[in-house]
N, C-alpha and C positions, 0 to 999 in steps of 0.2 A: 775515335775515342769516346767513352763512356763514363757515365758519373752513377753511383749509386743513391739510390733512394732509401735506403733501408736505415737499419741502427745498428751499433756496437754496444750500447750501453749494458744492456742486460740480457743474455741470449738465453740464460735459464728459466725463464717464466713459465715454460712448460714442464718442467721437471718438480715432482713431487720431492718432499725434504727426506722421505726415506731410500729415495732413486739417488741422492748424492752420497758415496762412501763417507763414513764419519771422519776421515782424517780430512778430506777434500772441504767437506762443511765447516770444520773447524779453523782451517787455513782460510776459508773464504771470510768467515766472521771475522777473524784475525785483520784481515786486509781492509774490511769496512771499517774496523774501530780505529787502523792507523791512516786513513784517509789512503790506502792503499799507495803507499811511498814505495814499496817492493816489487810494484807490478814494470812489466816492459816498457809501459808507457811513459811514466813518470820519469824513468832512467834510461831513456831514449835508445832503448835497444829495439833491434826489429820486431815486428808484429807477429811472427809465426803464422799462426792458423788464421788470426783474425785478417789477414792479408785475403782469403777468400772472398770478405764481403767486400772489398774496396774499401780500404781503412780510412775512418774519419770522414767519410761521405767526401773523400777526395777524389779527382779523375784517374782512370787509368786507362792504359792504351794496350789493345791485343793486337799482335802481329802473328800471322800466319804461315807459316811453310808446309810442304809436303810431310816434313818427318819432326817438326818443331813447333809447338806454339809458346811465343812468348809475351808475358804481361808486364808490361812497365807502368809502375806505379808512382805517382807524385808525391805520395806519405814516404818522405825519407829516401827518396829518390833509389827504390827499392827494385828487383826485377825477380821474375820466377820463370823457370824452363818446365814445359810441359813436353814430354817425349811423347810423339804420338807416331813412332817407326816401328812399333810391335814390340818394343823390347818388354822384359818382365820387371816387376818392382823388385828391389834388392831384397835378399832374405833377411840379412842382418845389416841394414844401412848404418853410418855412421850419423849420428845424431846432428843434427845443424838447425839453425834458426827457421829457415823456410820450408826444410822438408824437401824429399824427394819424389817426384809427381810425373805419371805417367796417363794420357788418355787414348781413348776410342771413340768412334762414332756409332751409336745406337741410333738407327734411322737419322734423325735433324737434330739429335740432342748429343751434346758433346759430353761424355763421362770422365770423370778426372779423378784419379785416385793418388792420395799424398801420405805417405810413410815417413818416417825416419825425422820427426820433430826433437828437438829437445826439450824437456821439461822447465825451461827458463822461462818461458811465455803464458799468457793466458788467452782464455777464449773470446773473452770481451773485456771492455773497460771496468765493468764491475769487480774482475779477479777472478773469474770461475777457473779454476786449475785444471792441468791436464799431466799426463805421466808421457814417458817415451812410446807407452804401447797405442797411443791416439793415432788413428786411421781415419782421415778426412776424404769424402766423396763428395763432388761438385757435380752437377747437371745443368750444363749450361742450354736453353731452349731460347732459340730467336723466335719471337712471337710475330714480328714484323721488321719492317725496315727502321725502326727506330727504339725497339724496345727488346731486351734480353731476361727472362725470366732464370733465376738461378735457386735450386735447392741444394743445400749443405749439409751433409749430413755428419754428425760427429760420433764414433764410436770408440771408447776409451773404458773398456770392463774394469780397470783397474781404480779408475775414478767414478764412474758412473754405471748405474744397474742395468741401464738399456740405452743404445743409440737413440737419439733423436734429431730432427730435422729442423731449418730454420729457412726461410724464404726471403730473396732478396731479388729487386728490379733493378735494373740498368738501364739508364737512359742515353741516346746518342747524343753526342754533343758535336754536330758537324763542321763547326767552326771554333777552334782552340788549339790548344797545345799544353803540354806539361811544361811546369815550371820547376827551378831547382826547389827544394824543400829540406831544410836544415833543421833537426830538432835541437831544444834549447831547453827543454822542460825541466831538467835536473837543476836548472838555477833556481826554479821554485821549490826544490826536493827541502831545502834548510826551514822552511816553514811549516811544512806539514808534520808537527810535533805533537805529541800527545796521545790523546785518546779521544774518539766520538763518546760523546754523553749517550746515557741510554736511552732508549727508544719509549717515548710517552705512550700509555695504555690507554688507548682509546674503545670505550666499549661497542659492543658488538652491533648494537641496536644505531649507535651514531654511525659508526662504517658503512652499515646497510643504507644510509641516507645519502650518501655521496655516490653510490652506485649509478652509473647510467652513460649517456654519450654525450660529449661536449664539443662544442664547435660545429662547422658546417661542412658539408661535402664539397670537394672531395677528399678534405683532409680532417674527418672527426676522429675525437679522441677517446677512449673508451675507457670508462674506470668499472674493476669489478672487485670484489671481497674473495680473497682465498686463503684459506687456513689461517683465518684471523688477521690477514693484512689486505690494504689496498693495493691493487695493482691497475698500472696503466696501461694501455696498449696505443700508441702513436700511430698505429697502421703498420709497425715494422718489428713487433715482440713485446712482449708485456715486462714491464718495469717495475718493482716493487716501490711504492711510497710509503717513507720511514715517516712516522709519527712523531712532531714535535712540541702539537698541542692537539687539541679537537679540532681544530679548523685548517690547521697549518702543517705541513709535510716537506719532506725533501726527496727528490727525484735525481738520483746522483749527482747532490750538489746542489741543483736546481729548485729553489723554495717552490711551493705549489701551495696557494691558500683556496678553501673553498668559500664561496660567498653565500649568504642567507639574507633574504629579505627580512622583513619586521615581522613578520608572523613565522619565522625560523625555517621556511621552505630553502632548501639549495636552489640558488640560481644560476651559477656559474661557476669557473674556475679561474684563477689566474696565477699564470707561471712567470715567476721572476727570472729572466734570464739577464747576463750582464749587457746584452744589448738592448734592453728594454723589455718592459711588462708585454706579455701576451694573455689576450684576454678569450675566454672559451663559455660563451653562453650555453647553458644545459640545454640539448633537445630535446631529451626525454629520460625518464628515469629508467 
């Protein structure tokens, strides 16, 4: 059994605005403004392609037989079948929540191709959409006894102008077991009403002051400025920071404050999680 050390908050950090089809960009913005109340996670629907990452940092179990690999997910007590018996992918698959997967070995790397997703799920928790044309390729490489590197490539020409790849790491849990998971997120949906406020406009020179590395190894977080907006990379992909004021931002709902000293120099970052504040001293600009 393994656990995911990656993130599903926002997987579009490497995409430029012009690489997202206009209809998809408009839908993503609409979801951002409406607190993503129409996404699969809020409505307790299966996660679709997000399962390739090991959803929600929850553990999963991989079962291997000569002609079939099964992946059991703690999240929503789901499973996937990956056929490794040489069969071809269906040419006109019946769209499903979790798609249809085949796999093959390339030296010591398991390559899995999945098609046949319906379009009712998203690629991440931020709400990046996809169509039924989505083709997902996963490359599982076992680095050593306790670690697997996974590369996930998304290719959906009806939604994005190019394929792109995300990287995930899995760590072995030698002692542990899956437990039942029942989603009840829909109980919170009635509270997700209205629209989010307009983003505060922060001058470019102010944003540049926040760029740098925060925290300490082995888990530093890197803040950068891209296309006039702050992005934060916690080690598993870039997530946009939405400005609420000149010093306060939100990261997919989590408030992030930048701290300055008496001289106006940025000295750290505080993330206000429901479990408590996390302090990140600034390592270097």
